C-alpha positions in Angstrom: -220.7 69.7 123.3 -222.7 68.4 120.7 -224.4 71.5 119.7 -220.7 72.9 119.3 -219.9 70.3 117.1 -223.1 70.7 114.8 -222.6 74.1 114.8 -219.0 74.2 114.1 -219.5 71.3 111.3 -222.9 72.3 110.0 -222.8 71.9 106.4 -220.5 68.3 107.0 -223.5 67.5 109.3 -226.4 68.6 107.1 -224.6 66.5 104.1 -224.4 63.7 106.1 -227.6 63.6 107.2 -229.3 64.3 104.2 -227.4 60.9 103.1 -228.6 59.2 105.3 -231.9 60.3 105.4 -232.4 59.9 101.5 -231.3 56.2 101.7 -233.8 55.4 104.4 -236.4 56.9 102.4 -235.5 55.3 99.1 -235.4 51.9 101.4 -238.7 52.8 102.7 -240.1 53.4 99.4 -239.1 50.7 98.1 -240.5 48.5 101.1 -243.8 49.8 101.1 -244.3 50.5 97.2 -241.7 48.5 95.1 -243.7 49.1 91.9 -244.1 52.9 93.0 -248.1 52.6 93.0 -248.0 55.1 95.9 -245.1 57.1 95.2 -246.3 60.7 95.4 -243.3 62.5 93.6 -244.3 62.7 90.0 -240.6 62.5 88.8 -240.0 59.2 90.8 -243.1 57.8 89.4 -242.4 58.7 85.9 -238.6 58.0 85.6 -238.7 55.1 88.3 -236.0 54.0 90.9 -232.8 55.5 89.0 -234.6 59.1 89.5 -235.4 58.1 93.2 -231.5 57.0 93.7 -230.4 60.4 91.8 -232.3 62.4 95.0 -229.1 61.5 96.7 -227.4 64.2 95.0 -229.7 66.6 96.9 -227.2 66.2 99.6 -224.6 68.7 97.7 -226.9 71.7 98.2 -225.7 72.7 101.8 -222.5 73.1 100.1 -224.1 76.3 98.6 -226.7 77.2 101.0 -227.7 75.9 104.6 -231.5 77.1 104.6 -232.5 74.8 101.6 -230.1 72.0 103.4 -232.3 72.3 106.6 -235.4 72.0 104.7 -234.3 69.0 102.3 -233.2 67.2 105.7 -236.9 68.2 107.2 -238.6 66.8 104.3 -236.5 63.5 103.9 -237.5 62.8 107.7 -241.3 63.3 107.3 -241.4 61.3 104.1 -239.2 58.6 106.0 -241.4 58.6 108.8 -244.6 58.7 107.1 -243.2 55.6 105.1 -241.7 54.0 108.3 -245.4 53.9 109.6 -247.1 52.1 106.7 -244.1 49.1 106.1 -246.4 47.1 108.7 -250.0 47.6 106.9 -247.9 47.3 103.3 -246.1 43.8 103.9 -250.0 42.6 105.4 -252.3 44.0 102.3 -249.8 44.8 99.2 -249.5 47.9 97.5 -252.9 47.5 95.0 -255.1 46.7 98.1 -253.7 49.6 99.7 -254.1 52.5 96.6 -257.5 50.8 95.9 -258.2 51.9 99.6 -256.9 55.2 99.2 -258.9 55.7 95.9 -261.9 54.8 97.7 -261.7 57.0 100.6 -260.9 60.4 98.5 -263.6 59.6 96.4 -265.8 59.2 99.5 -264.3 62.6 100.8 -263.8 64.9 98.2 -260.3 66.6 97.5 -261.4 69.9 99.2 -261.9 68.1 102.8 -258.9 66.0 102.2 -256.7 69.2 101.1 -258.4 71.1 104.3 -257.1 68.4 106.7 -253.9 67.9 105.0 -253.1 71.8 105.4 -253.5 72.2 109.2 -251.6 69.3 109.5 -249.0 71.2 108.0 -249.7 74.2 109.7 -249.2 72.5 113.0 -245.8 71.9 111.9 -245.3 75.5 110.9 -246.4 76.6 114.2 -244.1 74.5 115.9 -241.4 76.1 113.8 -242.5 79.7 114.4 -243.4 79.3 118.3 -240.5 77.6 119.5 -239.3 78.9 123.2 -242.2 81.2 123.0 -240.5 83.4 120.3 -242.0 83.9 116.9 -238.9 83.3 114.4 -237.7 81.2 111.8 -236.2 77.6 112.9 -232.6 77.9 113.5 -232.3 74.7 116.0 -229.3 73.6 114.3 -227.5 76.9 115.0 -228.2 77.3 118.8 
């Protein structure tokens, strides 16, 4: 029943889900890094909070194409998840101290090693998408 509803109303469901996840991501970012010291999006870092709020406009993309809407939703969910995981530590040690710790870790490990680990982390998500139900096919979980 839920799957049928999502399938029948996929564009509307994607729009609503993107709006909700973008709001959650913005709120989590504000809680974790109110001065945006830890923001990884270079546009938001440069143009500050108004540009972050403008990302809510990404919700209109499913009106034109479903596939990019699914990608935007996935990225928003992953971003919110990563921010939520950091809230407890950030509230304890603060942005500056956390940033200093990250810089020290990057210097100690090097960009190549960090990039390798981040690549393999992302690769696991790709495997999840490609090998669901023991089939090699792109993700279309919203359509089944």
